[in-house]
N, C-alpha and C positions, 0 to 999 in steps of 0.2 A: 667412206662405209656412210650409210644413212643410220642419222641417229633414232632408236628406239625408245618406248617409255613414255611416264607421264610427260616430263619436260616436251618430248618431242610431239606429244598427242597437243599439249597445250600451245604450244607453238604455232601448230598446223591449223588449229580452231582459231586462233587470234588473226592470223592471215585470212584464212576462210572469211570470219565475220568483217575483216577491214575490205574485202573484196563486195560485200554487201551493204557497204555504208554503214556498218552497225558496230564502229569501235567505242572503246569506254567513253561513257559522258560524265559530266560531273553534277549533274542536276537529278530529281527524281524521277522514277522511270513508271511508267504504266503500262499495263497491256491489257489488248482489246480484241476479241475474236468477232471477225463478219460472220455471224452464222448463216448467211445467205451462200458465203463461199465454201465455209467447212464441209467436206466430205466423209470426216469421220475417219482420216487415217490414224490417229491418236499420237502422233509424234510428239506434239507439245506436252501431254501428260506423260509420255515415256521420258520424255528429255529433262522435263522441268515438273515432276509431281507436285511440289511444294506452291506451284502457280497456276497449275490447269488439272482439271478432273473432266470427267466426262458424263454427259447426261444419262438418261435411262434408254436411249437409243444409241451411245456410242459417241457421238459427236463430241467436241472439245468444248468446254467451258471455263472461263476462267474462274479461280476460286477466290472469295471474298471481294474488295475492292478494286482490285486488279493491280494496286500499289506494290512494285515489287520491293520486297525488304532487302536490306544492304547485304551484300554478297551473294544475291541471286541475280544479279544484272547479266552476268555471263550466261547463266541458264537460259533466261529470257530472251537474249538475244539467238542462242542456238536454235532455241524455238521457232523462233521466226524466220531464220536462215533456213531450216528444215520442214516448214510447212508446205508439201507440193501445190497448194493450192491459194498461197500466198494471202491466207485468212487471218492471219495475226497480223495486228498493227502495233507498234511500240511507241509511245508518246514520251517523250523527253523533254522536261522542263529543267529551263537553263536560267 
């Protein structure tokens, strides 16, 4: 039987993030959007609304200074992994 529920979803997400080389880090994390690559799909601000918003034309933009608060690292990594244009960069300071 295949497991279901929040624990199964978290485990699948962790496995997916590892496949992108986006496992949990130990340093500060900062997000950046390459405005030349962003096509306005909106996945970043749908998946991590505390980190990303949209501009007047619907393109993604980083909220604040881009530093990811503790506890939101997984949401940042999820946004990176789900951007179809690969317009989001995640910078980890160690």
